[in-house]
N, C-alpha and C positions, 0 to 999 in steps of 0.2 A: 719610849724609851728603855722602859724592861727586857723587852724582846729586842733592843738593838745591842743592848748589854750581853743578852743572853747568846746572841750570836756571834758576836766577837769574841767571846770568851772560847764557845766551843768549836769556833773556824783553826782549820789547821793549817801552818804554811807548810807553803806549794815544795820549797825544799826540802822538806821532809818523803815527801813521796818522789820526787828524780833520788832520792838518795841507793847509790849501788851499794848492793851487800855485799859484804867480803867472802869469797869463797872460802867453801869447805878444805883445808890440804888431804890430799890425799895419802892414805896411811904409808908405809913402803911394802914392798911385797913381801908374802910369809915363804918363811920355806921353812916348815915342817907340816909333813902329809897330813896329821890328828888336824893339828888347825884351819889349815885349807878343806877338808874333809867336809862335803853338807853345805859348803857356802856356798856365795859369788866370786867369782875371781874379780880379781881389783886391776891387774889388766894382763893386756894380754901376754906380758913377761912371766907372770905367776901364772898362766894358764899353761904355758909352754913348761913351765919348771914341775909343775904336776901330774903333765903327759909323761914328762922325760923318768919323773922319778917313783910315782906316787903310784900310778896307773899297771895293773897287771892286764889291760884290754893292747894292745896293737892298733897302733894309732890309723883310726878310720883313711879308708881312698876310695871318698864314693866318687861312681862313674867311671875310675879307671879300667881300662881292660888290659886286663896282662894275655902277653898271647901265649897263647898252646904251645907245649912242648915239643919240641921236633918227634915228627913220628920216627919208627923203626923204618927200613929198607924192607920191603918186600920183595922176594922174587917173583917175576912171572908166571902164571901157570897156564896159558896158553889163553883162549876168549875167556870175558868178563860172565862170569855166574850172574844169569839173571835174577833177580826178587824174585818169589812165590808167588804167586798172586794173593792177596787178604783175601781170607776168608770171606762166605757173606754167610751173616747171622738169619737162621731160619724165622719166619714169623711166631710169635709168640705164641698164636694156637694154634700152629702148625704143627701137629704132631709129626717126628720121624716113621719110616715104615715101621710098621712094626709094633708099635709104640698107642699105650694107653692113652686114648683123646683127653680124658680125664689132667693124665698127668701135663700136658702140654699146657692147658689151661693154667695149673695152679701153676707152672713153672714161674718162679720172677714173682711171684703175689704174695704176700700176707698170709700164714695162716689165720682161716676163719674160726677156731678151735682146736683145741689139743688131740679129738679125733679124724680132725681132718690133717695135721698133722702126722700123725701115726699111721693111719692111710699111704699119706704119698711117699711116707722115706721108708713105707715097707712094699709101693708097689712102686717106683717110680724112681727109684736111687738104686743102680745093682747093674749088673751082664744081662740079666734076663732083658730080651727085647721082643720075649713075646706073649701076645694079648693076653690078659687076664678073663677073657672070654669065653661060652664054650658056640663050638662053630655050628652051621643052622644058619635057617632064615628067622626073623625078628620074630617075637610069638605079639599078640597082643590081644591075650585073656588072662586071666590074674590067677584064676585056677591051672593054667597050665605053667605059667612063671613064678608061683612060691612054690618054694622050698628046692630050687635049683638055680645055676649061677645062669649068669645074663647073659645073653650073647651079642650085647649091641648098647653103647650107652646109650642108642633111640629108645632102648629096651626096657634100660634100665631106670632111665629118668619116664616113660611115661607109666612104668609100673609103680613109682615113688611116687607119682601125681595121682594115679590112677585106682591103688590096690593097697592103699597104708590103712592100718587100721588107727583108727585114733588123732590127737592132733598133732 
């Protein structure tokens, strides 16, 4: 009995669930820029008014393509000129004729250290295209090479690998 009485008092009538809430009235459109700025527009009319009166930006026309202005007439000058052929970039490690091969290897790469940068700037940038090597056949004797200018990159690399003292 106690349970039935408790359930009877806790039940809610069906009519309370079917009640339709009253809609909240939409306030009128605002007409002050400071009041509208930074808040949601209440209607499309308020948005249109804000864009027309408060926005410093022009209305965007996304997707619209404007026609190009008419070109000025150009008098014909004979046969049409052919465009020059596109230059073919040289291979990264292919040196130009007379260029130090090390310059071609270093060009376009980050410098390993300050000494490499200084060497590249001193030897690879400028009008001089003469190799910085002495003429003659390559030598492969530490005593013959020591204290003289290298005759090729190959000679220099061999000397650095075989004749240097210390670490």
